C-alpha positions in Angstrom: -0.9 28.6 3.1 0.6 30.7 1.2 2.3 30.5 -2.4 5.9 30.7 -1.3 5.3 28.4 1.9 3.5 25.4 -0.5 6.8 25.6 -2.6 9.1 25.4 0.3 6.8 22.2 1.8 6.9 21.0 -2.1 10.5 21.5 -2.4 11.4 19.6 1.4 9.1 16.7 -0.2 11.0 16.3 -3.1 14.3 16.1 -1.3 12.5 13.5 1.4 11.7 11.3 -1.8 15.6 11.8 -3.0 16.8 10.7 0.1 14.0 7.7 0.6 16.0 6.2 -2.8 19.0 6.1 -0.6 17.1 3.9 2.0 17.5 -0.3 0.9 15.9 -3.2 2.5 19.4 -5.1 2.7 17.0 -8.5 1.4 16.1 -6.4 -1.6 18.4 -4.5 -3.9 15.8 -2.0 -5.1 14.9 1.2 -2.5 12.4 1.7 -0.5 10.5 4.0 -2.1 10.6 2.8 -5.8 9.3 -1.1 -3.6 6.1 0.9 -3.0 7.3 0.6 1.0 6.3 4.8 1.5 2.1 5.1 1.8 2.8 8.9 2.4 5.1 12.1 2.9 3.5 14.6 5.0 5.5 18.0 5.2 4.5 21.0 7.9 5.4 24.8 7.2 7.9 24.0 10.0 9.4 21.7 8.8 8.0 18.9 10.5 8.4 15.6 8.6 6.4 12.4 8.7 6.5 9.7 7.1 3.9 6.7 7.0 5.7 3.9 5.5 5.0 -0.4 6.0 7.8 -3.1 5.2 7.6 -6.6 3.2 6.1 -8.5 6.0 5.5 -7.9 9.5 8.0 -10.9 9.8 10.7 -8.5 8.0 14.2 -9.0 9.0 15.1 -5.4 9.8 11.5 -3.9 11.1 13.4 -2.6 13.8 16.0 -1.5 12.4 14.6 -0.1 8.7 12.2 2.7 10.0 14.7 4.2 12.5 17.2 4.4 10.0 14.8 5.9 7.8 13.6 8.5 10.7 17.5 9.8 11.1 18.0 9.9 7.6 15.2 11.8 6.7 16.2 14.4 9.8 19.6 15.2 8.7 18.0 17.1 5.1 18.3 20.7 5.4 15.4 22.0 6.7 13.7 19.5 8.2 13.2 20.6 12.0 11.5 17.6 12.6 11.0 13.9 11.8 8.8 10.7 12.9 8.0 7.7 10.7 4.8 5.8 11.0 4.7 1.5 10.5 1.9 0.9 9.3 0.1 -2.8 7.8 -3.2 -1.7 6.4 -3.0 -1.8 3.4 -0.5 -5.0 4.1 2.8 -4.1 1.0 2.3 -6.5 -2.1 4.5 -6.0 -5.5 2.0 -4.3 -7.0 2.8 -1.2 -5.1 6.2 -1.7 -6.7 7.1 0.9 -9.8 8.0 -0.2 -13.0 11.2 0.6 -12.6 11.6 -1.4 -9.5 9.7 -4.6 -11.0 12.4 -4.2 -14.1 15.0 -3.9 -11.9 14.0 -7.2 -9.9 13.3 -9.1 -13.7 9.1 -8.9 -12.9 8.3 -7.7 -16.2 
């Protein structure tokens, strides 16, 4: 991968992170990125984006709606040719995956 292609891919990944920080689990007032629900963001040279994420639990009431909403929001980013969200339960989410900012916001520090 050429340096400019790598820079473009990294820039697109940063845009994806910014968008993920606008997505919220409605039960928790912290964005899904800072909650630690995002396990991976893969960006291809042709603008394909795959987000690997989890939910706080398999019984999460938004399990059917949050991943498609994330996929749709990522798909609207300029430069994204396709978006896909894959939900995984391995490893299971735990509060340790949250950023310091999220823990502070939830009074967990």
